[in-house]
PyMOL Python script that loads the backbone (N, CA, C, O; Angstrom):
from pymol import cmd

cmd.read_pdbstr("""\
ATOM      1  N   MET A   1     121.879  97.337  99.108  1.00  0.00           N
ATOM      2  CA  MET A   1     121.387  97.709  97.388  1.00  0.00           C
ATOM      3  C   MET A   1     120.971  99.185  98.080  1.00  0.00           C
ATOM      4  O   MET A   1     120.354  99.065  99.139  1.00  0.00           O
ATOM      5  N   MET A   2     121.224 100.555  97.630  1.00  0.00           N
ATOM      6  CA  MET A   2     120.852 101.716  98.229  1.00  0.00           C
ATOM      7  C   MET A   2     119.866 102.471  97.916  1.00  0.00           C
ATOM      8  O   MET A   2     119.967 102.695  96.709  1.00  0.00           O
ATOM      9  N   VAL A   3     118.611 103.192  98.510  1.00  0.00           N
ATOM     10  CA  VAL A   3     117.780 103.597  97.802  1.00  0.00           C
ATOM     11  C   VAL A   3     118.172 104.371  96.503  1.00  0.00           C
ATOM     12  O   VAL A   3     119.209 105.031  96.568  1.00  0.00           O
ATOM     13  N   GLN A   4     117.603 104.371  95.553  1.00  0.00           N
ATOM     14  CA  GLN A   4     117.901 105.229  94.592  1.00  0.00           C
ATOM     15  C   GLN A   4     117.714 106.933  94.814  1.00  0.00           C
ATOM     16  O   GLN A   4     116.700 107.556  94.498  1.00  0.00           O
ATOM     17  N   THR A   5     118.356 107.238  95.137  1.00  0.00           N
ATOM     18  CA  THR A   5     117.974 108.727  96.255  1.00  0.00           C
ATOM     19  C   THR A   5     117.345 109.775  95.122  1.00  0.00           C
ATOM     20  O   THR A   5     116.505 110.635  95.386  1.00  0.00           O
ATOM     21  N   GLU A   6     117.957 109.514  93.721  1.00  0.00           N
ATOM     22  CA  GLU A   6     117.367 110.756  92.719  1.00  0.00           C
ATOM     23  C   GLU A   6     115.903 110.394  92.366  1.00  0.00           C
ATOM     24  O   GLU A   6     115.018 111.228  92.171  1.00  0.00           O
ATOM     25  N   VAL A   7     115.773 109.217  92.315  1.00  0.00           N
ATOM     26  CA  VAL A   7     113.931 108.686  92.120  1.00  0.00           C
ATOM     27  C   VAL A   7     113.166 109.258  93.473  1.00  0.00           C
ATOM     28  O   VAL A   7     112.015 109.691  93.412  1.00  0.00           O
ATOM     29  N   VAL A   8     113.855 109.218  94.578  1.00  0.00           N
ATOM     30  CA  VAL A   8     112.592 109.534  95.576  1.00  0.00           C
ATOM     31  C   VAL A   8     112.980 111.065  95.434  1.00  0.00           C
ATOM     32  O   VAL A   8     112.063 111.883  95.350  1.00  0.00           O
ATOM     33  N   ARG A   9     113.999 111.392  95.410  1.00  0.00           N
ATOM     34  CA  ARG A   9     113.617 112.929  95.803  1.00  0.00           C
ATOM     35  C   ARG A   9     113.006 113.501  93.939  1.00  0.00           C
ATOM     36  O   ARG A   9     112.108 114.342  93.967  1.00  0.00           O
ATOM     37  N   LYS A  10     113.349 113.180  92.923  1.00  0.00           N
ATOM     38  CA  LYS A  10     111.855 113.761  91.820  1.00  0.00           C
ATOM     39  C   LYS A  10     110.764 113.101  92.379  1.00  0.00           C
ATOM     40  O   LYS A  10     109.688 113.561  91.996  1.00  0.00           O
ATOM     41  N   SER A  11     110.710 112.404  92.965  1.00  0.00           N
ATOM     42  CA  SER A  11     108.945 111.952  93.603  1.00  0.00           C
ATOM     43  C   SER A  11     108.725 112.741  94.484  1.00  0.00           C
ATOM     44  O   SER A  11     107.572 113.173  94.477  1.00  0.00           O
ATOM     45  N   ILE A  12     109.494 113.186  95.405  1.00  0.00           N
ATOM     46  CA  ILE A  12     109.199 114.224  96.595  1.00  0.00           C
ATOM     47  C   ILE A  12     109.005 115.458  95.603  1.00  0.00           C
ATOM     48  O   ILE A  12     107.958 116.098  95.700  1.00  0.00           O
ATOM     49  N   LYS A  13     109.793 115.763  94.818  1.00  0.00           N
ATOM     50  CA  LYS A  13     109.705 117.136  93.972  1.00  0.00           C
ATOM     51  C   LYS A  13     108.340 117.211  93.290  1.00  0.00           C
ATOM     52  O   LYS A  13     107.637 118.212  93.431  1.00  0.00           O
ATOM     53  N   ARG A  14     108.021 116.345  92.680  1.00  0.00           N
ATOM     54  CA  ARG A  14     106.552 116.218  91.799  1.00  0.00           C
ATOM     55  C   ARG A  14     105.573 116.354  92.512  1.00  0.00           C
ATOM     56  O   ARG A  14     104.634 117.081  92.187  1.00  0.00           O
ATOM     57  N   LEU A  15     105.639 115.323  94.195  1.00  0.00           N
ATOM     58  CA  LEU A  15     104.669 115.752  95.106  1.00  0.00           C
ATOM     59  C   LEU A  15     104.537 117.287  95.537  1.00  0.00           C
ATOM     60  O   LEU A  15     103.445 117.815  95.748  1.00  0.00           O
ATOM     61  N   GLU A  16     105.394 117.747  95.611  1.00  0.00           N
ATOM     62  CA  GLU A  16     105.674 119.501  95.955  1.00  0.00           C
ATOM     63  C   GLU A  16     104.993 120.145  95.314  1.00  0.00           C
ATOM     64  O   GLU A  16     103.959 120.643  95.759  1.00  0.00           O
ATOM     65  N   GLU A  17     105.325 120.266  94.343  1.00  0.00           N
ATOM     66  CA  GLU A  17     104.639 120.636  92.918  1.00  0.00           C
ATOM     67  C   GLU A  17     103.321 120.537  92.827  1.00  0.00           C
ATOM     68  O   GLU A  17     102.646 121.435  92.322  1.00  0.00           O
ATOM     69  N   THR A  18     102.852 119.524  93.266  1.00  0.00           N
ATOM     70  CA  THR A  18     101.349 119.128  92.829  1.00  0.00           C
ATOM     71  C   THR A  18     100.665 119.713  93.964  1.00  0.00           C
ATOM     72  O   THR A  18      99.463 119.911  93.785  1.00  0.00           O
ATOM     73  N   LEU A  19     101.210 120.078  95.236  1.00  0.00           N
ATOM     74  CA  LEU A  19     100.691 120.294  96.766  1.00  0.00           C
ATOM     75  C   LEU A  19     100.803 121.822  96.281  1.00  0.00           C
ATOM     76  O   LEU A  19      99.987 122.624  96.735  1.00  0.00           O
ATOM     77  N   ALA A  20     101.716 122.221  95.439  1.00  0.00           N
ATOM     78  CA  ALA A  20     101.553 123.945  95.144  1.00  0.00           C
ATOM     79  C   ALA A  20     100.344 124.156  94.440  1.00  0.00           C
ATOM     80  O   ALA A  20      99.527 125.001  94.809  1.00  0.00           O
ATOM     81  N   ILE A  21     100.141 123.249  93.189  1.00  0.00           N
ATOM     82  CA  ILE A  21      99.084 123.478  92.466  1.00  0.00           C
ATOM     83  C   ILE A  21      97.992 123.536  92.929  1.00  0.00           C
ATOM     84  O   ILE A  21      97.202 124.383  92.512  1.00  0.00           O
ATOM     85  N   LEU A  22      97.593 122.503  94.083  1.00  0.00           N
ATOM     86  CA  LEU A  22      96.220 122.483  94.905  1.00  0.00           C
ATOM     87  C   LEU A  22      96.117 123.786  95.752  1.00  0.00           C
ATOM     88  O   LEU A  22      95.022 124.284  96.013  1.00  0.00           O
ATOM     89  N   LYS A  23      97.438 124.383  96.221  1.00  0.00           N
ATOM     90  CA  LYS A  23      97.150 125.445  97.363  1.00  0.00           C
ATOM     91  C   LYS A  23      97.079 126.808  96.429  1.00  0.00           C
ATOM     92  O   LYS A  23      96.908 127.842  97.074  1.00  0.00           O
ATOM     93  N   HIS A  24      97.172 126.925  95.206  1.00  0.00           N
ATOM     94  CA  HIS A  24      96.933 127.714  94.307  1.00  0.00           C
ATOM     95  C   HIS A  24      95.283 127.796  94.071  1.00  0.00           C
ATOM     96  O   HIS A  24      94.466 128.711  94.175  1.00  0.00           O
ATOM     97  N   LEU A  25      95.198 126.430  93.713  1.00  0.00           N
ATOM     98  CA  LEU A  25      93.504 126.285  93.594  1.00  0.00           C
ATOM     99  C   LEU A  25      92.526 127.071  94.603  1.00  0.00           C
ATOM    100  O   LEU A  25      91.398 127.432  94.266  1.00  0.00           O
ATOM    101  N   ARG A  26      92.994 127.263  95.683  1.00  0.00           N
ATOM    102  CA  ARG A  26      92.445 127.521  96.992  1.00  0.00           C
ATOM    103  C   ARG A  26      92.202 128.625  96.587  1.00  0.00           C
ATOM    104  O   ARG A  26      91.127 128.939  97.099  1.00  0.00           O
ATOM    105  N   LYS A  27      92.573 129.446  95.942  1.00  0.00           N
ATOM    106  CA  LYS A  27      92.484 131.280  95.889  1.00  0.00           C
ATOM    107  C   LYS A  27      90.789 131.654  95.532  1.00  0.00           C
ATOM    108  O   LYS A  27      90.208 132.706  95.795  1.00  0.00           O
ATOM    109  N   TYR A  28      90.137 130.232  94.742  1.00  0.00           N
ATOM    110  CA  TYR A  28      89.025 130.925  94.205  1.00  0.00           C
ATOM    111  C   TYR A  28      87.864 130.738  95.027  1.00  0.00           C
ATOM    112  O   TYR A  28      87.704 129.779  95.781  1.00  0.00           O
ATOM    113  N   SER A  29      86.895 131.881  94.824  1.00  0.00           N
ATOM    114  CA  SER A  29      85.635 131.584  95.595  1.00  0.00           C
ATOM    115  C   SER A  29      84.985 130.027  95.658  1.00  0.00           C
ATOM    116  O   SER A  29      85.047 129.332  94.644  1.00  0.00           O
ATOM    117  N   LEU A  30      84.476 129.607  96.658  1.00  0.00           N
ATOM    118  CA  LEU A  30      83.683 128.173  96.217  1.00  0.00           C
ATOM    119  C   LEU A  30      82.621 128.335  94.894  1.00  0.00           C
ATOM    120  O   LEU A  30      82.372 127.401  94.132  1.00  0.00           O
ATOM    121  N   VAL A  31      82.063 129.659  94.775  1.00  0.00           N
ATOM    122  CA  VAL A  31      81.305 129.322  93.952  1.00  0.00           C
ATOM    123  C   VAL A  31      81.919 129.420  92.528  1.00  0.00           C
ATOM    124  O   VAL A  31      81.320 128.974  91.549  1.00  0.00           O
ATOM    125  N   SER A  32      83.143 130.022  92.445  1.00  0.00           N
ATOM    126  CA  SER A  32      83.750 129.913  91.002  1.00  0.00           C
ATOM    127  C   SER A  32      84.667 128.800  91.081  1.00  0.00           C
ATOM    128  O   SER A  32      85.346 128.626  90.068  1.00  0.00           O
ATOM    129  N   PHE A  33      84.890 127.816  92.274  1.00  0.00           N
ATOM    130  CA  PHE A  33      85.404 126.544  92.008  1.00  0.00           C
ATOM    131  C   PHE A  33      84.469 125.769  91.198  1.00  0.00           C
ATOM    132  O   PHE A  33      84.609 125.358  90.046  1.00  0.00           O
ATOM    133  N   ILE A  34      83.331 125.621  92.135  1.00  0.00           N
ATOM    134  CA  ILE A  34      82.112 124.522  91.754  1.00  0.00           C
ATOM    135  C   ILE A  34      81.672 124.866  90.402  1.00  0.00           C
ATOM    136  O   ILE A  34      81.719 123.875  89.673  1.00  0.00           O
ATOM    137  N   THR A  35      81.292 125.840  89.857  1.00  0.00           N
ATOM    138  CA  THR A  35      81.156 126.595  88.508  1.00  0.00           C
ATOM    139  C   THR A  35      82.006 126.288  87.839  1.00  0.00           C
ATOM    140  O   THR A  35      81.454 126.230  86.740  1.00  0.00           O
ATOM    141  N   THR A  36      83.475 125.917  87.633  1.00  0.00           N
ATOM    142  CA  THR A  36      84.085 126.329  86.754  1.00  0.00           C
ATOM    143  C   THR A  36      84.912 125.097  87.057  1.00  0.00           C
ATOM    144  O   THR A  36      85.648 124.905  88.025  1.00  0.00           O
ATOM    145  N   PRO A  37      84.594 124.160  85.852  1.00  0.00           N
ATOM    146  CA  PRO A  37      85.007 122.698  85.830  1.00  0.00           C
ATOM    147  C   PRO A  37      86.434 122.784  85.582  1.00  0.00           C
ATOM    148  O   PRO A  37      87.013 121.909  86.226  1.00  0.00           O
ATOM    149  N   ARG A  38      87.084 123.373  85.018  1.00  0.00           N
ATOM    150  CA  ARG A  38      88.312 123.745  84.837  1.00  0.00           C
ATOM    151  C   ARG A  38      88.989 123.587  86.653  1.00  0.00           C
ATOM    152  O   ARG A  38      89.586 122.576  87.024  1.00  0.00           O
ATOM    153  N   TYR A  39      88.786 124.523  87.358  1.00  0.00           N
ATOM    154  CA  TYR A  39      89.355 124.185  88.720  1.00  0.00           C
ATOM    155  C   TYR A  39      88.887 123.139  89.437  1.00  0.00           C
ATOM    156  O   TYR A  39      89.548 122.587  90.318  1.00  0.00           O
ATOM    157  N   SER A  40      87.638 122.786  89.076  1.00  0.00           N
ATOM    158  CA  SER A  40      87.258 121.698  89.973  1.00  0.00           C
ATOM    159  C   SER A  40      88.122 120.448  89.399  1.00  0.00           C
ATOM    160  O   SER A  40      88.989 119.837  90.023  1.00  0.00           O
ATOM    161  N   GLY A  41      87.704 120.214  88.107  1.00  0.00           N
ATOM    162  CA  GLY A  41      88.560 118.844  87.418  1.00  0.00           C
ATOM    163  C   GLY A  41      89.954 118.663  87.877  1.00  0.00           C
ATOM    164  O   GLY A  41      90.522 117.617  88.191  1.00  0.00           O
ATOM    165  N   SER A  42      90.456 120.030  87.857  1.00  0.00           N
ATOM    166  CA  SER A  42      92.412 120.027  88.106  1.00  0.00           C
ATOM    167  C   SER A  42      92.431 119.640  89.132  1.00  0.00           C
ATOM    168  O   SER A  42      93.081 118.606  89.283  1.00  0.00           O
ATOM    169  N   ALA A  43      91.721 120.263  90.411  1.00  0.00           N
ATOM    170  CA  ALA A  43      92.090 119.849  91.738  1.00  0.00           C
ATOM    171  C   ALA A  43      91.813 118.824  91.932  1.00  0.00           C
ATOM    172  O   ALA A  43      92.391 118.311  92.890  1.00  0.00           O
ATOM    173  N   GLU A  44      90.627 117.804  91.034  1.00  0.00           N
ATOM    174  CA  GLU A  44      90.517 116.397  91.732  1.00  0.00           C
ATOM    175  C   GLU A  44      91.555 115.197  91.476  1.00  0.00           C
ATOM    176  O   GLU A  44      91.796 114.167  92.106  1.00  0.00           O
ATOM    177  N   GLN A  45      92.224 115.917  89.940  1.00  0.00           N
ATOM    178  CA  GLN A  45      92.940 115.098  89.549  1.00  0.00           C
ATOM    179  C   GLN A  45      94.495 115.418  90.113  1.00  0.00           C
ATOM    180  O   GLN A  45      95.445 114.670  89.882  1.00  0.00           O
ATOM    181  N   PHE A  46      94.556 116.249  90.636  1.00  0.00           N
ATOM    182  CA  PHE A  46      95.779 116.784  91.194  1.00  0.00           C
ATOM    183  C   PHE A  46      95.933 116.390  92.876  1.00  0.00           C
ATOM    184  O   PHE A  46      96.995 116.464  93.493  1.00  0.00           O
ATOM    185  N   HIS A  47      94.482 115.912  93.516  1.00  0.00           N
ATOM    186  CA  HIS A  47      94.501 115.604  94.327  1.00  0.00           C
ATOM    187  C   HIS A  47      94.784 114.104  94.751  1.00  0.00           C
ATOM    188  O   HIS A  47      95.134 113.617  95.826  1.00  0.00           O
ATOM    189  N   LEU A  48      94.479 113.498  93.398  1.00  0.00           N
ATOM    190  CA  LEU A  48      94.532 111.761  92.975  1.00  0.00           C
ATOM    191  C   LEU A  48      96.016 111.714  93.024  1.00  0.00           C
ATOM    192  O   LEU A  48      96.635 110.971  93.786  1.00  0.00           O
ATOM    193  N   ILE A  49      96.567 112.542  92.173  1.00  0.00           N
ATOM    194  CA  ILE A  49      98.117 112.454  92.067  1.00  0.00           C
ATOM    195  C   ILE A  49      98.776 112.487  93.017  1.00  0.00           C
ATOM    196  O   ILE A  49      99.751 111.735  93.005  1.00  0.00           O
ATOM    197  N   ALA A  50      98.543 113.401  94.316  1.00  0.00           N
ATOM    198  CA  ALA A  50      99.223 113.834  95.353  1.00  0.00           C
ATOM    199  C   ALA A  50      98.763 112.206  96.448  1.00  0.00           C
ATOM    200  O   ALA A  50      99.583 111.656  97.183  1.00  0.00           O
ATOM    201  N   ILE A  51      97.536 111.814  96.296  1.00  0.00           N
ATOM    202  CA  ILE A  51      97.647 110.689  97.285  1.00  0.00           C
ATOM    203  C   ILE A  51      98.096 109.550  96.842  1.00  0.00           C
ATOM    204  O   ILE A  51      98.099 108.659  97.692  1.00  0.00           O
ATOM    205  N   GLU A  52      98.638 109.151  95.369  1.00  0.00           N
ATOM    206  CA  GLU A  52      99.101 108.032  94.885  1.00  0.00           C
ATOM    207  C   GLU A  52     100.391 108.340  95.128  1.00  0.00           C
ATOM    208  O   GLU A  52     100.947 107.269  95.369  1.00  0.00           O
ATOM    209  N   ALA A  53     101.180 109.238  95.197  1.00  0.00           N
ATOM    210  CA  ALA A  53     102.689 109.514  94.904  1.00  0.00           C
ATOM    211  C   ALA A  53     103.165 109.029  96.377  1.00  0.00           C
ATOM    212  O   ALA A  53     104.189 108.346  96.391  1.00  0.00           O
ATOM    213  N   LYS A  54     102.518 109.313  97.655  1.00  0.00           N
ATOM    214  CA  LYS A  54     102.664 109.200  98.779  1.00  0.00           C
ATOM    215  C   LYS A  54     103.241 107.383  98.990  1.00  0.00           C
ATOM    216  O   LYS A  54     104.407 107.235  99.356  1.00  0.00           O
ATOM    217  N   PRO A  55     102.537 106.351  98.788  1.00  0.00           N
ATOM    218  CA  PRO A  55     102.717 105.071  98.946  1.00  0.00           C
ATOM    219  C   PRO A  55     103.839 104.742  97.868  1.00  0.00           C
ATOM    220  O   PRO A  55     104.496 103.727  98.098  1.00  0.00           O
ATOM    221  N   LYS A  56     104.067 105.279  97.019  1.00  0.00           N
ATOM    222  CA  LYS A  56     104.662 105.122  95.647  1.00  0.00           C
ATOM    223  C   LYS A  56     106.041 105.154  96.343  1.00  0.00           C
ATOM    224  O   LYS A  56     106.798 104.184  96.308  1.00  0.00           O
ATOM    225  N   ILE A  57     106.438 106.709  97.196  1.00  0.00           N
ATOM    226  CA  ILE A  57     107.399 106.636  97.261  1.00  0.00           C
ATOM    227  C   ILE A  57     108.083 106.008  98.289  1.00  0.00           C
ATOM    228  O   ILE A  57     109.299 105.850  98.397  1.00  0.00           O
ATOM    229  N   GLY A  58     107.093 105.624  99.117  1.00  0.00           N
ATOM    230  CA  GLY A  58     107.575 104.775 100.475  1.00  0.00           C
ATOM    231  C   GLY A  58     107.573 103.249  99.933  1.00  0.00           C
ATOM    232  O   GLY A  58     107.994 102.309 100.607  1.00  0.00           O
ATOM    233  N   GLY A  59     107.135 103.149  98.850  1.00  0.00           N
ATOM    234  CA  GLY A  59     107.253 101.672  98.217  1.00  0.00           C
ATOM    235  C   GLY A  59     108.787 101.338  97.731  1.00  0.00           C
ATOM    236  O   GLY A  59     109.389 100.278  97.904  1.00  0.00           O
ATOM    237  N   TYR A  60     109.214 102.419  97.135  1.00  0.00           N
ATOM    238  CA  TYR A  60     110.769 102.663  96.518  1.00  0.00           C
ATOM    239  C   TYR A  60     111.428 102.245  97.896  1.00  0.00           C
ATOM    240  O   TYR A  60     112.205 101.298  97.771  1.00  0.00           O
ATOM    241  N   ILE A  61     111.303 102.702  99.088  1.00  0.00           N
ATOM    242  CA  ILE A  61     112.023 102.666 100.359  1.00  0.00           C
ATOM    243  C   ILE A  61     111.889 101.147 100.636  1.00  0.00           C
ATOM    244  O   ILE A  61     112.899 100.444 100.688  1.00  0.00           O
ATOM    245  N   ILE A  62     110.765 100.686 100.797  1.00  0.00           N
ATOM    246  CA  ILE A  62     110.259  99.371 101.283  1.00  0.00           C
ATOM    247  C   ILE A  62     110.800  98.418 100.604  1.00  0.00           C
ATOM    248  O   ILE A  62     111.532  97.642 101.217  1.00  0.00           O
ATOM    249  N   ALA A  63     110.640  98.277  99.531  1.00  0.00           N
ATOM    250  CA  ALA A  63     111.524  97.374  98.642  1.00  0.00           C
ATOM    251  C   ALA A  63     112.817  97.569  98.399  1.00  0.00           C
ATOM    252  O   ALA A  63     113.437  96.568  98.040  1.00  0.00           O
ATOM    253  N   ASP A  64     113.613  98.928  98.526  1.00  0.00           N
ATOM    254  CA  ASP A  64     115.238  98.646  98.551  1.00  0.00           C
ATOM    255  C   ASP A  64     115.526  97.966  99.992  1.00  0.00           C
ATOM    256  O   ASP A  64     116.504  97.228 100.114  1.00  0.00           O
ATOM    257  N   LEU A  65     114.727  98.207 100.998  1.00  0.00           N
ATOM    258  CA  LEU A  65     115.205  97.922 102.342  1.00  0.00           C
ATOM    259  C   LEU A  65     114.746  96.260 102.402  1.00  0.00           C
ATOM    260  O   LEU A  65     115.116  95.585 103.362  1.00  0.00           O
ATOM    261  N   ARG A  66     114.047  95.751 101.480  1.00  0.00           N
ATOM    262  CA  ARG A  66     113.475  94.694 101.796  1.00  0.00           C
ATOM    263  C   ARG A  66     112.763  94.123 102.753  1.00  0.00           C
ATOM    264  O   ARG A  66     112.793  92.930 103.056  1.00  0.00           O
ATOM    265  N   LEU A  67     112.086  95.008 103.263  1.00  0.00           N
ATOM    266  CA  LEU A  67     111.012  95.311 104.257  1.00  0.00           C
ATOM    267  C   LEU A  67     109.740  94.382 104.355  1.00  0.00           C
ATOM    268  O   LEU A  67     109.068  94.067 105.337  1.00  0.00           O
ATOM    269  N   GLY A  68     109.616  94.020 102.923  1.00  0.00           N
ATOM    270  CA  GLY A  68     108.098  93.444 102.354  1.00  0.00           C
ATOM    271  C   GLY A  68     107.900  93.723 101.449  1.00  0.00           C
ATOM    272  O   GLY A  68     108.718  94.350 100.776  1.00  0.00           O
ATOM    273  N   ARG A  69     106.693  93.377 101.010  1.00  0.00           N
ATOM    274  CA  ARG A  69     106.031  93.334  99.218  1.00  0.00           C
ATOM    275  C   ARG A  69     104.693  93.936  99.533  1.00  0.00           C
ATOM    276  O   ARG A  69     103.846  93.584 100.353  1.00  0.00           O
ATOM    277  N   LEU A  70     104.713  94.966  98.651  1.00  0.00           N
ATOM    278  CA  LEU A  70     103.508  95.814  98.815  1.00  0.00           C
ATOM    279  C   LEU A  70     102.398  95.097  97.841  1.00  0.00           C
ATOM    280  O   LEU A  70     102.430  94.615  96.709  1.00  0.00           O
ATOM    281  N   ILE A  71     101.284  95.295  98.977  1.00  0.00           N
ATOM    282  CA  ILE A  71      99.944  94.865  98.161  1.00  0.00           C
ATOM    283  C   ILE A  71      99.335  96.064  97.571  1.00  0.00           C
ATOM    284  O   ILE A  71      99.638  97.176  98.004  1.00  0.00           O
ATOM    285  N   GLY A  72      98.459  95.905  96.567  1.00  0.00           N
ATOM    286  CA  GLY A  72      98.167  97.422  95.945  1.00  0.00           C
ATOM    287  C   GLY A  72      98.942  98.752  95.784  1.00  0.00           C
ATOM    288  O   GLY A  72      99.938  98.981  95.096  1.00  0.00           O
ATOM    289  N   SER A  73      98.213  99.589  96.614  1.00  0.00           N
ATOM    290  CA  SER A  73      99.123 100.746  96.739  1.00  0.00           C
ATOM    291  C   SER A  73      99.216 101.497  98.142  1.00  0.00           C
ATOM    292  O   SER A  73      99.588 102.670  98.191  1.00  0.00           O
ATOM    293  N   ALA A  74      98.887 100.827  99.201  1.00  0.00           N
ATOM    294  CA  ALA A  74      99.169 101.319 100.489  1.00  0.00           C
ATOM    295  C   ALA A  74      99.549 100.164 101.610  1.00  0.00           C
ATOM    296  O   ALA A  74     100.088 100.372 102.696  1.00  0.00           O
ATOM    297  N   THR A  75      99.297  99.397 101.282  1.00  0.00           N
ATOM    298  CA  THR A  75      99.540  98.089 102.106  1.00  0.00           C
ATOM    299  C   THR A  75     101.001  97.566 101.797  1.00  0.00           C
ATOM    300  O   THR A  75     101.538  97.892 100.739  1.00  0.00           O
ATOM    301  N   PHE A  76     101.701  96.694 102.783  1.00  0.00           N
ATOM    302  CA  PHE A  76     102.478  95.985 102.574  1.00  0.00           C
ATOM    303  C   PHE A  76     102.439  94.370 103.737  1.00  0.00           C
ATOM    304  O   PHE A  76     102.053  94.158 104.887  1.00  0.00           O
ATOM    305  N   GLN A  77     102.990  93.636 102.778  1.00  0.00           N
ATOM    306  CA  GLN A  77     103.189  92.110 103.815  1.00  0.00           C
ATOM    307  C   GLN A  77     103.445  92.113 105.325  1.00  0.00           C
ATOM    308  O   GLN A  77     104.339  92.944 105.481  1.00  0.00           O
ATOM    309  N   PRO A  78     103.133  91.636 106.434  1.00  0.00           N
ATOM    310  CA  PRO A  78     103.633  91.796 107.390  1.00  0.00           C
ATOM    311  C   PRO A  78     105.094  91.419 108.040  1.00  0.00           C
ATOM    312  O   PRO A  78     105.481  91.710 109.172  1.00  0.00           O
ATOM    313  N   SER A  79     105.851  90.645 106.956  1.00  0.00           N
ATOM    314  CA  SER A  79     107.310  90.460 107.119  1.00  0.00           C
ATOM    315  C   SER A  79     108.014  92.011 107.315  1.00  0.00           C
ATOM    316  O   SER A  79     109.228  92.196 107.405  1.00  0.00           O
ATOM    317  N   LEU A  80     107.276  92.767 107.347  1.00  0.00           N
ATOM    318  CA  LEU A  80     107.676  94.503 107.837  1.00  0.00           C
ATOM    319  C   LEU A  80     107.896  94.146 109.116  1.00  0.00           C
ATOM    320  O   LEU A  80     109.044  94.378 109.497  1.00  0.00           O
ATOM    321  N   LEU A  81     107.200  93.677 109.871  1.00  0.00           N
ATOM    322  CA  LEU A  81     106.816  93.532 111.635  1.00  0.00           C
ATOM    323  C   LEU A  81     108.084  92.593 111.669  1.00  0.00           C
ATOM    324  O   LEU A  81     108.855  92.921 112.570  1.00  0.00           O
ATOM    325  N   ARG A  82     108.454  91.631 111.007  1.00  0.00           N
ATOM    326  CA  ARG A  82     109.312  90.674 111.615  1.00  0.00           C
ATOM    327  C   ARG A  82     110.646  91.254 111.438  1.00  0.00           C
ATOM    328  O   ARG A  82     111.587  90.811 112.097  1.00  0.00           O
ATOM    329  N   ARG A  83     110.834  92.400 110.433  1.00  0.00           N
ATOM    330  CA  ARG A  83     112.402  92.804 110.383  1.00  0.00           C
ATOM    331  C   ARG A  83     112.977  93.500 111.518  1.00  0.00           C
ATOM    332  O   ARG A  83     112.215  93.993 112.350  1.00  0.00           O
ATOM    333  N   SER A  84     114.396  93.609 111.664  1.00  0.00           N
ATOM    334  CA  SER A  84     114.881  94.198 112.930  1.00  0.00           C
ATOM    335  C   SER A  84     114.873  95.690 112.994  1.00  0.00           C
ATOM    336  O   SER A  84     114.671  96.374 111.991  1.00  0.00           O
ATOM    337  N   THR A  85     115.120  96.246 114.316  1.00  0.00           N
ATOM    338  CA  THR A  85     114.387  97.719 114.656  1.00  0.00           C
ATOM    339  C   THR A  85     115.178  98.312 113.595  1.00  0.00           C
ATOM    340  O   THR A  85     114.605  98.889 112.670  1.00  0.00           O
ATOM    341  N   SER A  86     116.498  98.221 113.643  1.00  0.00           N
ATOM    342  CA  SER A  86     117.460  99.001 112.801  1.00  0.00           C
ATOM    343  C   SER A  86     117.190  99.286 111.332  1.00  0.00           C
ATOM    344  O   SER A  86     117.458 100.343 110.761  1.00  0.00           O
ATOM    345  N   GLN A  87     116.474  97.925 110.649  1.00  0.00           N
ATOM    346  CA  GLN A  87     116.216  98.745 109.362  1.00  0.00           C
ATOM    347  C   GLN A  87     114.971  99.347 109.476  1.00  0.00           C
ATOM    348  O   GLN A  87     114.656 100.135 108.585  1.00  0.00           O
ATOM    349  N   VAL A  88     114.182  99.135 110.406  1.00  0.00           N
ATOM    350  CA  VAL A  88     112.556 100.248 110.205  1.00  0.00           C
ATOM    351  C   VAL A  88     113.258 101.542 110.722  1.00  0.00           C
ATOM    352  O   VAL A  88     112.655 102.586 110.474  1.00  0.00           O
ATOM    353  N   ASN A  89     114.324 101.630 111.337  1.00  0.00           N
ATOM    354  CA  ASN A  89     114.805 102.932 111.837  1.00  0.00           C
ATOM    355  C   ASN A  89     115.428 103.595 110.664  1.00  0.00           C
ATOM    356  O   ASN A  89     115.064 104.703 110.271  1.00  0.00           O
ATOM    357  N   TYR A  90     116.280 102.968 110.167  1.00  0.00           N
ATOM    358  CA  TYR A  90     116.894 103.172 109.142  1.00  0.00           C
ATOM    359  C   TYR A  90     115.596 103.811 107.671  1.00  0.00           C
ATOM    360  O   TYR A  90     115.576 104.843 106.999  1.00  0.00           O
ATOM    361  N   ALA A  91     114.797 102.722 107.707  1.00  0.00           N
ATOM    362  CA  ALA A  91     113.507 103.496 106.920  1.00  0.00           C
ATOM    363  C   ALA A  91     112.977 105.096 107.457  1.00  0.00           C
ATOM    364  O   ALA A  91     112.489 106.005 106.785  1.00  0.00           O
ATOM    365  N   ARG A  92     113.198 105.051 108.531  1.00  0.00           N
ATOM    366  CA  ARG A  92     112.386 106.311 108.988  1.00  0.00           C
ATOM    367  C   ARG A  92     113.131 107.457 108.903  1.00  0.00           C
ATOM    368  O   ARG A  92     112.638 108.522 108.533  1.00  0.00           O
ATOM    369  N   ASN A  93     114.524 107.297 109.282  1.00  0.00           N
ATOM    370  CA  ASN A  93     115.487 108.112 109.330  1.00  0.00           C
ATOM    371  C   ASN A  93     116.876 107.961 108.237  1.00  0.00           C
ATOM    372  O   ASN A  93     118.029 108.361 108.398  1.00  0.00           O
ATOM    373  N   GLY A  94     116.304 107.281 107.180  1.00  0.00           N
ATOM    374  CA  GLY A  94     117.311 107.189 106.110  1.00  0.00           C
ATOM    375  C   GLY A  94     117.565 108.570 105.799  1.00  0.00           C
ATOM    376  O   GLY A  94     116.920 109.548 106.180  1.00  0.00           O
ATOM    377  N   SER A  95     118.923 108.519 104.815  1.00  0.00           N
ATOM    378  CA  SER A  95     119.239 110.099 104.444  1.00  0.00           C
ATOM    379  C   SER A  95     118.848 110.146 102.871  1.00  0.00           C
ATOM    380  O   SER A  95     119.609 110.475 101.961  1.00  0.00           O
ATOM    381  N   VAL A  96     117.478 109.741 102.750  1.00  0.00           N
ATOM    382  CA  VAL A  96     116.895 109.901 101.366  1.00  0.00           C
ATOM    383  C   VAL A  96     116.293 111.324 101.381  1.00  0.00           C
ATOM    384  O   VAL A  96     115.730 111.768 100.380  1.00  0.00           O
TER     385      VAL A  96
END
""", "prot")
cmd.dss("prot")
cmd.show_as("cartoon", "prot")
cmd.util.cbc("prot")
cmd.orient("prot")
C-alpha cells in the first residue's frame, strides 16, 4: 500500500499556507500585536494548527508503512525501532 501522496501534499500545502499567515503577522509592531486581539488570537490559532499538522503528516506515512501505531499526537509505539532499516530509510527519503 502506497502513501496517499495527494493527502500528504494537501496537508503540506495547508501547513505552508498557515506558516505564511504567521509570517505575515510578524509585520505588526509588538505593541500593535499585543493590543489587537485579532492579531494575537489569529497567531495563537494558526500556531496551534501548524504544530498539529506535522505529526499528522508523519502519522500518515508511519501508518502506511506499518512502522508502528501512533499514541496521542506525536508519539509512536517502539515497534518502529524493530523495523528494517530500509523501511525507515523509505520513510525519510520516500517519494512523497
